[in-house]
N, C-alpha and C positions, 0 to 999 in steps of 0.2 A: 566416476562417470565420464569426465573429459567435456572438451569442446565441441558440441554440434551447433553450427551456427543456426539452422532452422530450428531448433529447440531453443535456443537462446531467444530467436526472434519470438517465437510462441509465448517465452516465459514473459519477454517485455509486454508484448499485447496483452497477455493475463493481468500483468500489473496495472497497465493502463485503465484496463475496464474494472480492475478491483479498486482501484481510486474512485473512478466514475461510481461504481457501485455504493460505496462510502458515502461519497458526495449525494447521491440518490436516496440515502437511507435504507439502501437493499443489502443490511447487513449478512444474512445468510448467503447472499451471493458472493458477498467480497471475500467471506469466508473459503467459499469453493474455489475461487480464483485464486487466493493467495496460497491454497493448497496446492494447486496447478504450477503457479510460480516456482514453489519449492520442489516439486518434481521436476519438473523441466530445466532447474537451473544448474546443469551440470558444471558449469564455469565457476559457480558460486558469486556470480554479479551482483545478486540481490540479497546475498545472506544477511547484509545489515539492514536491509530495507523491511522485510518481511514483518519482524518481531514489533517493531514499533508501529508499524502499520496494522497488525494484527492486535495489538493492545488498544489502539485507538478505536478500532471497528467493536472490540469488546466493550470499552468503556461507552461509547455511543449506544450501541445495543441494549445496554442494562440502564440505560437512561440518562447517562450523562448529557449535558445542555453543549450545545455546538459552541456557545459563547464563554464557557468555565476555565478555570485555568489549569485543570487537568488538559482538557481537550487540547488548548493552545501549546502545552508542553509535548504534547504527543505529537499534534503538526510538526512542532518545531525539530522534534527528535528524527522524523520521518524525513521532512526537508533536508535536514543536515546528512541524513544517510542517503538521499538520494542524489545530493550533489545540484550543482546549477544545472536544470535543464527543463523542460516544459512539463515534464510531471511535478516537479516543486510548484510551478506556479499554478497548476490546475490543483494541487492539494490546496494550496493556499485560499482556493475559493470559500472552503469549507467554513474557516472560520469568520467569515463575513457575511 
């Protein structure tokens, strides 16, 4: 697909909204937004981020507790994939 700056920006915005949806317990919306991220991410900047975030969403939507060990592992995995940036900080709010 290649790099398209506009689509990459839209992918980043969708990722930010997906994280917000997970934090707000809006899991179906988070999945929709992760699908959008994957569709728009022509440069592959978020290919390492969406799988753990999708797994986190699935875990929580199936009754996982926000403070359990698996949630902590998935948050850490997603934060690692994101690298040091504001989205990592936003995601860390979930475990608190």
